[in-house]
LOMI-160384 format. One record per atom (N, C-alpha, C): atom name; residue number from 1; x, y, z. Coordinates in Angstrom, 2 decimals. Example, Ala and Ser with C-alpha at 12.3 -4.5 7.8 and 13.67 -1.06 7.14 Angstrom:
! residues 2
<r><atom>N</atom><nr>1</nr><c1>13.19</c1><c2>-5.69</c2><c3>7.80</c3></r>
<r><atom>CA</atom><nr>1</nr><c1>12.30</c1><c2>-4.50</c2><c3>7.80</c3></r>
<r><atom>C</atom><nr>1</nr><c1>13.20</c1><c2>-3.30</c2><c3>7.80</c3></r>
<r><atom>N</atom><nr>2</nr><c1>12.85</c1><c2>-2.25</c2><c3>7.08</c3></r>
<r><atom>CA</atom><nr>2</nr><c1>13.67</c1><c2>-1.06</c2><c3>7.14</c3></r>
<r><atom>C</atom><nr>2</nr><c1>12.90</c1><c2>0.03</c2><c3>7.87</c3></r>
//
This chain:
! residues 83
<r><atom>N</atom><nr>1</nr><c1>83.37</c1><c2>112.71</c2><c3>133.23</c3></r>
<r><atom>CA</atom><nr>1</nr><c1>83.82</c1><c2>112.49</c2><c3>131.88</c3></r>
<r><atom>C</atom><nr>1</nr><c1>83.15</c1><c2>113.53</c2><c3>130.98</c3></r>
<r><atom>N</atom><nr>2</nr><c1>83.94</c1><c2>114.24</c2><c3>130.17</c3></r>
<r><atom>CA</atom><nr>2</nr><c1>83.41</c1><c2>115.28</c2><c3>129.30</c3></r>
<r><atom>C</atom><nr>2</nr><c1>82.84</c1><c2>114.72</c2><c3>128.01</c3></r>
<r><atom>N</atom><nr>3</nr><c1>81.97</c1><c2>115.48</c2><c3>127.46</c3></r>
<r><atom>CA</atom><nr>3</nr><c1>81.36</c1><c2>115.11</c2><c3>126.19</c3></r>
<r><atom>C</atom><nr>3</nr><c1>82.14</c1><c2>115.79</c2><c3>125.07</c3></r>
<r><atom>N</atom><nr>4</nr><c1>82.39</c1><c2>115.06</c2><c3>124.01</c3></r>
<r><atom>CA</atom><nr>4</nr><c1>83.14</c1><c2>115.61</c2><c3>122.88</c3></r>
<r><atom>C</atom><nr>4</nr><c1>82.35</c1><c2>116.73</c2><c3>122.22</c3></r>
<r><atom>N</atom><nr>5</nr><c1>83.03</c1><c2>117.80</c2><c3>121.88</c3></r>
<r><atom>CA</atom><nr>5</nr><c1>82.38</c1><c2>118.92</c2><c3>121.19</c3></r>
<r><atom>C</atom><nr>5</nr><c1>82.35</c1><c2>118.72</c2><c3>119.68</c3></r>
<r><atom>N</atom><nr>6</nr><c1>83.04</c1><c2>117.70</c2><c3>119.21</c3></r>
<r><atom>CA</atom><nr>6</nr><c1>83.07</c1><c2>117.45</c2><c3>117.78</c3></r>
<r><atom>C</atom><nr>6</nr><c1>81.73</c1><c2>116.89</c2><c3>117.32</c3></r>
<r><atom>N</atom><nr>7</nr><c1>81.27</c1><c2>117.30</c2><c3>116.16</c3></r>
<r><atom>CA</atom><nr>7</nr><c1>80.05</c1><c2>116.70</c2><c3>115.63</c3></r>
<r><atom>C</atom><nr>7</nr><c1>80.27</c1><c2>115.22</c2><c3>115.36</c3></r>
<r><atom>N</atom><nr>8</nr><c1>79.22</c1><c2>114.46</c2><c3>115.36</c3></r>
<r><atom>CA</atom><nr>8</nr><c1>79.31</c1><c2>113.02</c2><c3>115.17</c3></r>
<r><atom>C</atom><nr>8</nr><c1>80.02</c1><c2>112.67</c2><c3>113.87</c3></r>
<r><atom>N</atom><nr>9</nr><c1>79.77</c1><c2>113.44</c2><c3>112.83</c3></r>
<r><atom>CA</atom><nr>9</nr><c1>80.32</c1><c2>113.13</c2><c3>111.51</c3></r>
<r><atom>C</atom><nr>9</nr><c1>81.66</c1><c2>113.83</c2><c3>111.26</c3></r>
<r><atom>N</atom><nr>10</nr><c1>82.38</c1><c2>114.19</c2><c3>112.31</c3></r>
<r><atom>CA</atom><nr>10</nr><c1>83.67</c1><c2>114.86</c2><c3>112.13</c3></r>
<r><atom>C</atom><nr>10</nr><c1>84.65</c1><c2>113.93</c2><c3>111.41</c3></r>
<r><atom>N</atom><nr>11</nr><c1>85.49</c1><c2>114.51</c2><c3>110.58</c3></r>
<r><atom>CA</atom><nr>11</nr><c1>86.47</c1><c2>113.73</c2><c3>109.83</c3></r>
<r><atom>C</atom><nr>11</nr><c1>87.65</c1><c2>113.36</c2><c3>110.73</c3></r>
<r><atom>N</atom><nr>12</nr><c1>88.21</c1><c2>112.20</c2><c3>110.47</c3></r>
<r><atom>CA</atom><nr>12</nr><c1>89.45</c1><c2>111.83</c2><c3>111.16</c3></r>
<r><atom>C</atom><nr>12</nr><c1>90.57</c1><c2>112.70</c2><c3>110.58</c3></r>
<r><atom>N</atom><nr>13</nr><c1>91.71</c1><c2>112.71</c2><c3>111.23</c3></r>
<r><atom>CA</atom><nr>13</nr><c1>92.84</c1><c2>113.49</c2><c3>110.73</c3></r>
<r><atom>C</atom><nr>13</nr><c1>93.23</c1><c2>113.04</c2><c3>109.32</c3></r>
<r><atom>N</atom><nr>14</nr><c1>93.26</c1><c2>111.74</c2><c3>109.13</c3></r>
<r><atom>CA</atom><nr>14</nr><c1>93.61</c1><c2>111.18</c2><c3>107.82</c3></r>
<r><atom>C</atom><nr>14</nr><c1>92.63</c1><c2>111.64</c2><c3>106.74</c3></r>
<r><atom>N</atom><nr>15</nr><c1>91.34</c1><c2>111.59</c2><c3>107.05</c3></r>
<r><atom>CA</atom><nr>15</nr><c1>90.32</c1><c2>112.03</c2><c3>106.10</c3></r>
<r><atom>C</atom><nr>15</nr><c1>90.42</c1><c2>113.53</c2><c3>105.84</c3></r>
<r><atom>N</atom><nr>16</nr><c1>90.66</c1><c2>114.29</c2><c3>106.89</c3></r>
<r><atom>CA</atom><nr>16</nr><c1>90.79</c1><c2>115.73</c2><c3>106.75</c3></r>
<r><atom>C</atom><nr>16</nr><c1>91.96</c1><c2>116.09</c2><c3>105.83</c3></r>
<r><atom>N</atom><nr>17</nr><c1>93.11</c1><c2>115.45</c2><c3>106.05</c3></r>
<r><atom>CA</atom><nr>17</nr><c1>94.28</c1><c2>115.73</c2><c3>105.22</c3></r>
<r><atom>C</atom><nr>17</nr><c1>94.05</c1><c2>115.34</c2><c3>103.77</c3></r>
<r><atom>N</atom><nr>18</nr><c1>93.40</c1><c2>114.20</c2><c3>103.56</c3></r>
<r><atom>CA</atom><nr>18</nr><c1>93.08</c1><c2>113.76</c2><c3>102.20</c3></r>
<r><atom>C</atom><nr>18</nr><c1>92.14</c1><c2>114.76</c2><c3>101.53</c3></r>
<r><atom>N</atom><nr>19</nr><c1>91.15</c1><c2>115.22</c2><c3>102.26</c3></r>
<r><atom>CA</atom><nr>19</nr><c1>90.20</c1><c2>116.19</c2><c3>101.72</c3></r>
<r><atom>C</atom><nr>19</nr><c1>90.92</c1><c2>117.48</c2><c3>101.33</c3></r>
<r><atom>N</atom><nr>20</nr><c1>91.85</c1><c2>117.93</c2><c3>102.15</c3></r>
<r><atom>CA</atom><nr>20</nr><c1>92.60</c1><c2>119.14</c2><c3>101.85</c3></r>
<r><atom>C</atom><nr>20</nr><c1>93.46</c1><c2>118.97</c2><c3>100.59</c3></r>
<r><atom>N</atom><nr>21</nr><c1>94.06</c1><c2>117.80</c2><c3>100.43</c3></r>
<r><atom>CA</atom><nr>21</nr><c1>94.85</c1><c2>117.52</c2><c3>99.22</c3></r>
<r><atom>C</atom><nr>21</nr><c1>93.97</c1><c2>117.58</c2><c3>97.98</c3></r>
<r><atom>N</atom><nr>22</nr><c1>92.81</c1><c2>116.94</c2><c3>98.05</c3></r>
<r><atom>CA</atom><nr>22</nr><c1>91.90</c1><c2>116.90</c2><c3>96.90</c3></r>
<r><atom>C</atom><nr>22</nr><c1>91.40</c1><c2>118.31</c2><c3>96.58</c3></r>
<r><atom>N</atom><nr>23</nr><c1>91.02</c1><c2>119.07</c2><c3>97.59</c3></r>
<r><atom>CA</atom><nr>23</nr><c1>90.58</c1><c2>120.45</c2><c3>97.35</c3></r>
<r><atom>C</atom><nr>23</nr><c1>91.69</c1><c2>121.28</c2><c3>96.73</c3></r>
<r><atom>N</atom><nr>24</nr><c1>92.91</c1><c2>121.07</c2><c3>97.17</c3></r>
<r><atom>CA</atom><nr>24</nr><c1>94.05</c1><c2>121.79</c2><c3>96.60</c3></r>
<r><atom>C</atom><nr>24</nr><c1>94.25</c1><c2>121.45</c2><c3>95.13</c3></r>
<r><atom>N</atom><nr>25</nr><c1>94.10</c1><c2>120.19</c2><c3>94.78</c3></r>
<r><atom>CA</atom><nr>25</nr><c1>94.22</c1><c2>119.78</c2><c3>93.38</c3></r>
<r><atom>C</atom><nr>25</nr><c1>93.11</c1><c2>120.41</c2><c3>92.56</c3></r>
<r><atom>N</atom><nr>26</nr><c1>91.89</c1><c2>120.40</c2><c3>93.10</c3></r>
<r><atom>CA</atom><nr>26</nr><c1>90.75</c1><c2>121.00</c2><c3>92.39</c3></r>
<r><atom>C</atom><nr>26</nr><c1>91.00</c1><c2>122.49</c2><c3>92.15</c3></r>
<r><atom>N</atom><nr>27</nr><c1>91.42</c1><c2>123.20</c2><c3>93.18</c3></r>
<r><atom>CA</atom><nr>27</nr><c1>91.69</c1><c2>124.63</c2><c3>93.03</c3></r>
<r><atom>C</atom><nr>27</nr><c1>92.79</c1><c2>124.89</c2><c3>92.01</c3></r>
<r><atom>N</atom><nr>28</nr><c1>93.84</c1><c2>124.08</c2><c3>92.07</c3></r>
<r><atom>CA</atom><nr>28</nr><c1>94.94</c1><c2>124.23</c2><c3>91.12</c3></r>
<r><atom>C</atom><nr>28</nr><c1>94.47</c1><c2>123.99</c2><c3>89.69</c3></r>
<r><atom>N</atom><nr>29</nr><c1>93.64</c1><c2>122.98</c2><c3>89.50</c3></r>
<r><atom>CA</atom><nr>29</nr><c1>93.10</c1><c2>122.71</c2><c3>88.17</c3></r>
<r><atom>C</atom><nr>29</nr><c1>92.28</c1><c2>123.89</c2><c3>87.67</c3></r>
<r><atom>N</atom><nr>30</nr><c1>91.43</c1><c2>124.43</c2><c3>88.54</c3></r>
<r><atom>CA</atom><nr>30</nr><c1>90.59</c1><c2>125.55</c2><c3>88.12</c3></r>
<r><atom>C</atom><nr>30</nr><c1>91.42</c1><c2>126.79</c2><c3>87.80</c3></r>
<r><atom>N</atom><nr>31</nr><c1>92.47</c1><c2>127.04</c2><c3>88.58</c3></r>
<r><atom>CA</atom><nr>31</nr><c1>93.36</c1><c2>128.17</c2><c3>88.28</c3></r>
<r><atom>C</atom><nr>31</nr><c1>94.04</c1><c2>127.98</c2><c3>86.93</c3></r>
<r><atom>N</atom><nr>32</nr><c1>94.46</c1><c2>126.77</c2><c3>86.66</c3></r>
<r><atom>CA</atom><nr>32</nr><c1>95.11</c1><c2>126.47</c2><c3>85.39</c3></r>
<r><atom>C</atom><nr>32</nr><c1>94.13</c1><c2>126.60</c2><c3>84.23</c3></r>
<r><atom>N</atom><nr>33</nr><c1>92.92</c1><c2>126.11</c2><c3>84.43</c3></r>
<r><atom>CA</atom><nr>33</nr><c1>91.90</c1><c2>126.18</c2><c3>83.38</c3></r>
<r><atom>C</atom><nr>33</nr><c1>91.56</c1><c2>127.64</c2><c3>83.06</c3></r>
<r><atom>N</atom><nr>34</nr><c1>91.57</c1><c2>128.51</c2><c3>84.06</c3></r>
<r><atom>CA</atom><nr>34</nr><c1>91.29</c1><c2>129.93</c2><c3>83.82</c3></r>
<r><atom>C</atom><nr>34</nr><c1>92.28</c1><c2>130.57</c2><c3>82.84</c3></r>
<r><atom>N</atom><nr>35</nr><c1>93.45</c1><c2>129.97</c2><c3>82.70</c3></r>
<r><atom>CA</atom><nr>35</nr><c1>94.48</c1><c2>130.52</c2><c3>81.80</c3></r>
<r><atom>C</atom><nr>35</nr><c1>94.29</c1><c2>130.10</c2><c3>80.35</c3></r>
<r><atom>N</atom><nr>36</nr><c1>93.37</c1><c2>129.17</c2><c3>80.09</c3></r>
<r><atom>CA</atom><nr>36</nr><c1>93.12</c1><c2>128.72</c2><c3>78.72</c3></r>
<r><atom>C</atom><nr>36</nr><c1>92.49</c1><c2>129.88</c2><c3>77.94</c3></r>
<r><atom>N</atom><nr>37</nr><c1>93.08</c1><c2>130.24</c2><c3>76.80</c3></r>
<r><atom>CA</atom><nr>37</nr><c1>92.61</c1><c2>131.43</c2><c3>76.09</c3></r>
<r><atom>C</atom><nr>37</nr><c1>91.21</c1><c2>131.30</c2><c3>75.47</c3></r>
<r><atom>N</atom><nr>38</nr><c1>90.87</c1><c2>130.14</c2><c3>74.94</c3></r>
<r><atom>CA</atom><nr>38</nr><c1>89.58</c1><c2>129.99</c2><c3>74.27</c3></r>
<r><atom>C</atom><nr>38</nr><c1>88.47</c1><c2>129.76</c2><c3>75.30</c3></r>
<r><atom>N</atom><nr>39</nr><c1>87.43</c1><c2>130.58</c2><c3>75.23</c3></r>
<r><atom>CA</atom><nr>39</nr><c1>86.34</c1><c2>130.51</c2><c3>76.21</c3></r>
<r><atom>C</atom><nr>39</nr><c1>85.60</c1><c2>129.18</c2><c3>76.16</c3></r>
<r><atom>N</atom><nr>40</nr><c1>85.36</c1><c2>128.66</c2><c3>74.96</c3></r>
<r><atom>CA</atom><nr>40</nr><c1>84.64</c1><c2>127.38</c2><c3>74.83</c3></r>
<r><atom>C</atom><nr>40</nr><c1>85.45</c1><c2>126.24</c2><c3>75.45</c3></r>
<r><atom>N</atom><nr>41</nr><c1>86.75</c1><c2>126.24</c2><c3>75.20</c3></r>
<r><atom>CA</atom><nr>41</nr><c1>87.61</c1><c2>125.21</c2><c3>75.80</c3></r>
<r><atom>C</atom><nr>41</nr><c1>87.64</c1><c2>125.34</c2><c3>77.31</c3></r>
<r><atom>N</atom><nr>42</nr><c1>87.71</c1><c2>126.58</c2><c3>77.78</c3></r>
<r><atom>CA</atom><nr>42</nr><c1>87.74</c1><c2>126.84</c2><c3>79.23</c3></r>
<r><atom>C</atom><nr>42</nr><c1>86.47</c1><c2>126.30</c2><c3>79.89</c3></r>
<r><atom>N</atom><nr>43</nr><c1>85.32</c1><c2>126.56</c2><c3>79.27</c3></r>
<r><atom>CA</atom><nr>43</nr><c1>84.06</c1><c2>126.08</c2><c3>79.83</c3></r>
<r><atom>C</atom><nr>43</nr><c1>84.01</c1><c2>124.55</c2><c3>79.81</c3></r>
<r><atom>N</atom><nr>44</nr><c1>84.43</c1><c2>123.96</c2><c3>78.70</c3></r>
<r><atom>CA</atom><nr>44</nr><c1>84.44</c1><c2>122.50</c2><c3>78.59</c3></r>
<r><atom>C</atom><nr>44</nr><c1>85.31</c1><c2>121.87</c2><c3>79.68</c3></r>
<r><atom>N</atom><nr>45</nr><c1>86.51</c1><c2>122.40</c2><c3>79.84</c3></r>
<r><atom>CA</atom><nr>45</nr><c1>87.45</c1><c2>121.85</c2><c3>80.83</c3></r>
<r><atom>C</atom><nr>45</nr><c1>86.95</c1><c2>122.03</c2><c3>82.26</c3></r>
<r><atom>N</atom><nr>46</nr><c1>86.40</c1><c2>123.20</c2><c3>82.56</c3></r>
<r><atom>CA</atom><nr>46</nr><c1>85.91</c1><c2>123.41</c2><c3>83.93</c3></r>
<r><atom>C</atom><nr>46</nr><c1>84.70</c1><c2>122.53</c2><c3>84.22</c3></r>
<r><atom>N</atom><nr>47</nr><c1>83.82</c1><c2>122.36</c2><c3>83.24</c3></r>
<r><atom>CA</atom><nr>47</nr><c1>82.67</c1><c2>121.46</c2><c3>83.43</c3></r>
<r><atom>C</atom><nr>47</nr><c1>83.14</c1><c2>120.02</c2><c3>83.62</c3></r>
<r><atom>N</atom><nr>48</nr><c1>84.12</c1><c2>119.62</c2><c3>82.81</c3></r>
<r><atom>CA</atom><nr>48</nr><c1>84.66</c1><c2>118.26</c2><c3>82.92</c3></r>
<r><atom>C</atom><nr>48</nr><c1>85.28</c1><c2>118.03</c2><c3>84.30</c3></r>
<r><atom>N</atom><nr>49</nr><c1>86.10</c1><c2>118.97</c2><c3>84.75</c3></r>
<r><atom>CA</atom><nr>49</nr><c1>86.77</c1><c2>118.82</c2><c3>86.05</c3></r>
<r><atom>C</atom><nr>49</nr><c1>85.73</c1><c2>118.75</c2><c3>87.17</c3></r>
<r><atom>N</atom><nr>50</nr><c1>84.74</c1><c2>119.62</c2><c3>87.12</c3></r>
<r><atom>CA</atom><nr>50</nr><c1>83.69</c1><c2>119.64</c2><c3>88.14</c3></r>
<r><atom>C</atom><nr>50</nr><c1>82.95</c1><c2>118.30</c2><c3>88.18</c3></r>
<r><atom>N</atom><nr>51</nr><c1>82.59</c1><c2>117.78</c2><c3>86.99</c3></r>
<r><atom>CA</atom><nr>51</nr><c1>81.88</c1><c2>116.50</c2><c3>86.92</c3></r>
<r><atom>C</atom><nr>51</nr><c1>82.71</c1><c2>115.36</c2><c3>87.49</c3></r>
<r><atom>N</atom><nr>52</nr><c1>84.00</c1><c2>115.33</c2><c3>87.14</c3></r>
<r><atom>CA</atom><nr>52</nr><c1>84.87</c1><c2>114.25</c2><c3>87.62</c3></r>
<r><atom>C</atom><nr>52</nr><c1>85.01</c1><c2>114.28</c2><c3>89.14</c3></r>
<r><atom>N</atom><nr>53</nr><c1>85.16</c1><c2>115.47</c2><c3>89.69</c3></r>
<r><atom>CA</atom><nr>53</nr><c1>85.30</c1><c2>115.55</c2><c3>91.15</c3></r>
<r><atom>C</atom><nr>53</nr><c1>83.99</c1><c2>115.20</c2><c3>91.84</c3></r>
<r><atom>N</atom><nr>54</nr><c1>82.86</c1><c2>115.61</c2><c3>91.27</c3></r>
<r><atom>CA</atom><nr>54</nr><c1>81.57</c1><c2>115.23</c2><c3>91.85</c3></r>
<r><atom>C</atom><nr>54</nr><c1>81.36</c1><c2>113.73</c2><c3>91.76</c3></r>
<r><atom>N</atom><nr>55</nr><c1>81.74</c1><c2>113.15</c2><c3>90.61</c3></r>
<r><atom>CA</atom><nr>55</nr><c1>81.56</c1><c2>111.71</c2><c3>90.40</c3></r>
<r><atom>C</atom><nr>55</nr><c1>82.37</c1><c2>110.90</c2><c3>91.42</c3></r>
<r><atom>N</atom><nr>56</nr><c1>83.52</c1><c2>111.41</c2><c3>91.80</c3></r>
<r><atom>CA</atom><nr>56</nr><c1>84.39</c1><c2>110.69</c2><c3>92.73</c3></r>
<r><atom>C</atom><nr>56</nr><c1>84.26</c1><c2>111.18</c2><c3>94.17</c3></r>
<r><atom>N</atom><nr>57</nr><c1>83.28</c1><c2>112.01</c2><c3>94.44</c3></r>
<r><atom>CA</atom><nr>57</nr><c1>83.13</c1><c2>112.62</c2><c3>95.76</c3></r>
<r><atom>C</atom><nr>57</nr><c1>83.04</c1><c2>111.59</c2><c3>96.89</c3></r>
<r><atom>N</atom><nr>58</nr><c1>82.30</c1><c2>110.54</c2><c3>96.69</c3></r>
<r><atom>CA</atom><nr>58</nr><c1>82.07</c1><c2>109.57</c2><c3>97.75</c3></r>
<r><atom>C</atom><nr>58</nr><c1>82.92</c1><c2>108.32</c2><c3>97.63</c3></r>
<r><atom>N</atom><nr>59</nr><c1>83.95</c1><c2>108.36</c2><c3>96.80</c3></r>
<r><atom>CA</atom><nr>59</nr><c1>84.82</c1><c2>107.19</c2><c3>96.63</c3></r>
<r><atom>C</atom><nr>59</nr><c1>85.53</c1><c2>106.89</c2><c3>97.94</c3></r>
<r><atom>N</atom><nr>60</nr><c1>85.56</c1><c2>105.64</c2><c3>98.32</c3></r>
<r><atom>CA</atom><nr>60</nr><c1>86.20</c1><c2>105.23</c2><c3>99.56</c3></r>
<r><atom>C</atom><nr>60</nr><c1>87.54</c1><c2>104.54</c2><c3>99.31</c3></r>
<r><atom>N</atom><nr>61</nr><c1>87.65</c1><c2>103.84</c2><c3>98.19</c3></r>
<r><atom>CA</atom><nr>61</nr><c1>88.89</c1><c2>103.14</c2><c3>97.85</c3></r>
<r><atom>C</atom><nr>61</nr><c1>89.91</c1><c2>104.17</c2><c3>97.35</c3></r>
<r><atom>N</atom><nr>62</nr><c1>91.06</c1><c2>104.29</c2><c3>98.01</c3></r>
<r><atom>CA</atom><nr>62</nr><c1>92.05</c1><c2>105.31</c2><c3>97.61</c3></r>
<r><atom>C</atom><nr>62</nr><c1>92.48</c1><c2>105.21</c2><c3>96.16</c3></r>
<r><atom>N</atom><nr>63</nr><c1>92.54</c1><c2>104.00</c2><c3>95.61</c3></r>
<r><atom>CA</atom><nr>63</nr><c1>92.96</c1><c2>103.85</c2><c3>94.22</c3></r>
<r><atom>C</atom><nr>63</nr><c1>91.87</c1><c2>104.37</c2><c3>93.29</c3></r>
<r><atom>N</atom><nr>64</nr><c1>90.61</c1><c2>104.16</c2><c3>93.63</c3></r>
<r><atom>CA</atom><nr>64</nr><c1>89.52</c1><c2>104.64</c2><c3>92.79</c3></r>
<r><atom>C</atom><nr>64</nr><c1>89.38</c1><c2>106.15</c2><c3>92.84</c3></r>
<r><atom>N</atom><nr>65</nr><c1>89.91</c1><c2>106.78</c2><c3>93.88</c3></r>
<r><atom>CA</atom><nr>65</nr><c1>89.84</c1><c2>108.24</c2><c3>93.97</c3></r>
<r><atom>C</atom><nr>65</nr><c1>90.67</c1><c2>108.91</c2><c3>92.89</c3></r>
<r><atom>N</atom><nr>66</nr><c1>91.65</c1><c2>108.19</c2><c3>92.38</c3></r>
<r><atom>CA</atom><nr>66</nr><c1>92.50</c1><c2>108.77</c2><c3>91.35</c3></r>
<r><atom>C</atom><nr>66</nr><c1>91.79</c1><c2>108.67</c2><c3>90.02</c3></r>
<r><atom>N</atom><nr>67</nr><c1>91.49</c1><c2>109.79</c2><c3>89.44</c3></r>
<r><atom>CA</atom><nr>67</nr><c1>90.92</c1><c2>109.80</c2><c3>88.09</c3></r>
<r><atom>C</atom><nr>67</nr><c1>92.05</c1><c2>109.49</c2><c3>87.12</c3></r>
<r><atom>N</atom><nr>68</nr><c1>91.80</c1><c2>108.67</c2><c3>86.14</c3></r>
<r><atom>CA</atom><nr>68</nr><c1>92.84</c1><c2>108.32</c2><c3>85.17</c3></r>
<r><atom>C</atom><nr>68</nr><c1>93.45</c1><c2>109.57</c2><c3>84.52</c3></r>
<r><atom>N</atom><nr>69</nr><c1>92.67</c1><c2>110.59</c2><c3>84.15</c3></r>
<r><atom>CA</atom><nr>69</nr><c1>93.28</c1><c2>111.77</c2><c3>83.53</c3></r>
<r><atom>C</atom><nr>69</nr><c1>94.18</c1><c2>112.55</c2><c3>84.48</c3></r>
<r><atom>N</atom><nr>70</nr><c1>94.05</c1><c2>112.36</c2><c3>85.76</c3></r>
<r><atom>CA</atom><nr>70</nr><c1>94.87</c1><c2>113.10</c2><c3>86.72</c3></r>
<r><atom>C</atom><nr>70</nr><c1>96.20</c1><c2>112.42</c2><c3>86.99</c3></r>
<r><atom>N</atom><nr>71</nr><c1>96.46</c1><c2>111.29</c2><c3>86.40</c3></r>
<r><atom>CA</atom><nr>71</nr><c1>97.69</c1><c2>110.55</c2><c3>86.68</c3></r>
<r><atom>C</atom><nr>71</nr><c1>98.85</c1><c2>111.08</c2><c3>85.85</c3></r>
<r><atom>N</atom><nr>72</nr><c1>99.10</c1><c2>112.34</c2><c3>85.97</c3></r>
<r><atom>CA</atom><nr>72</nr><c1>100.25</c1><c2>112.96</c2><c3>85.32</c3></r>
<r><atom>C</atom><nr>72</nr><c1>101.31</c1><c2>113.19</c2><c3>86.38</c3></r>
<r><atom>N</atom><nr>73</nr><c1>102.57</c1><c2>113.31</c2><c3>86.00</c3></r>
<r><atom>CA</atom><nr>73</nr><c1>103.62</c1><c2>113.47</c2><c3>87.01</c3></r>
<r><atom>C</atom><nr>73</nr><c1>103.41</c1><c2>114.67</c2><c3>87.94</c3></r>
<r><atom>N</atom><nr>74</nr><c1>102.76</c1><c2>115.72</c2><c3>87.46</c3></r>
<r><atom>CA</atom><nr>74</nr><c1>102.62</c1><c2>116.92</c2><c3>88.29</c3></r>
<r><atom>C</atom><nr>74</nr><c1>101.59</c1><c2>116.76</c2><c3>89.40</c3></r>
<r><atom>N</atom><nr>75</nr><c1>100.58</c1><c2>115.90</c2><c3>89.23</c3></r>
<r><atom>CA</atom><nr>75</nr><c1>99.54</c1><c2>115.77</c2><c3>90.25</c3></r>
<r><atom>C</atom><nr>75</nr><c1>99.32</c1><c2>114.32</c2><c3>90.70</c3></r>
<r><atom>N</atom><nr>76</nr><c1>100.21</c1><c2>113.43</c2><c3>90.35</c3></r>
<r><atom>CA</atom><nr>76</nr><c1>100.04</c1><c2>112.01</c2><c3>90.67</c3></r>
<r><atom>C</atom><nr>76</nr><c1>100.36</c1><c2>111.74</c2><c3>92.14</c3></r>
<r><atom>N</atom><nr>77</nr><c1>99.59</c1><c2>110.85</c2><c3>92.76</c3></r>
<r><atom>CA</atom><nr>77</nr><c1>99.84</c1><c2>110.41</c2><c3>94.12</c3></r>
<r><atom>C</atom><nr>77</nr><c1>100.40</c1><c2>109.00</c2><c3>94.08</c3></r>
<r><atom>N</atom><nr>78</nr><c1>101.05</c1><c2>108.63</c2><c3>95.12</c3></r>
<r><atom>CA</atom><nr>78</nr><c1>101.38</c1><c2>107.22</c2><c3>95.29</c3></r>
<r><atom>C</atom><nr>78</nr><c1>100.35</c1><c2>106.66</c2><c3>96.26</c3></r>
<r><atom>N</atom><nr>79</nr><c1>100.20</c1><c2>105.37</c2><c3>96.24</c3></r>
<r><atom>CA</atom><nr>79</nr><c1>99.24</c1><c2>104.75</c2><c3>97.16</c3></r>
<r><atom>C</atom><nr>79</nr><c1>99.62</c1><c2>105.02</c2><c3>98.61</c3></r>
<r><atom>N</atom><nr>80</nr><c1>100.89</c1><c2>105.12</c2><c3>98.90</c3></r>
<r><atom>CA</atom><nr>80</nr><c1>101.32</c1><c2>105.37</c2><c3>100.27</c3></r>
<r><atom>C</atom><nr>80</nr><c1>100.85</c1><c2>106.74</c2><c3>100.75</c3></r>
<r><atom>N</atom><nr>81</nr><c1>100.85</c1><c2>107.74</c2><c3>99.88</c3></r>
<r><atom>CA</atom><nr>81</nr><c1>100.39</c1><c2>109.07</c2><c3>100.28</c3></r>
<r><atom>C</atom><nr>81</nr><c1>98.90</c1><c2>109.08</c2><c3>100.56</c3></r>
<r><atom>N</atom><nr>82</nr><c1>98.15</c1><c2>108.20</c2><c3>99.89</c3></r>
<r><atom>CA</atom><nr>82</nr><c1>96.71</c1><c2>108.17</c2><c3>100.08</c3></r>
<r><atom>C</atom><nr>82</nr><c1>96.32</c1><c2>107.44</c2><c3>101.35</c3></r>
<r><atom>N</atom><nr>83</nr><c1>97.14</c1><c2>106.55</c2><c3>101.83</c3></r>
<r><atom>CA</atom><nr>83</nr><c1>96.79</c1><c2>105.75</c2><c3>103.00</c3></r>
<r><atom>C</atom><nr>83</nr><c1>96.92</c1><c2>106.53</c2><c3>104.28</c3></r>
//
């Protein structure tokens, strides 16, 4: 019987896909924030986004992973997509 080469803390497929979705949303937000013309607003928005993602980093409940400000039609998930 072979020993698994995966590290003990390897993500399941479901976790991996969820992580990729969240990283994609984060990258998209940062790209969009870079387009804000005012530097002070840009810094405020990027700091806010970074804090929100860090705050929700260890969230386990799929519904709690959704930040209320992110519930816009362009980036909203359904609970089925999170499961």
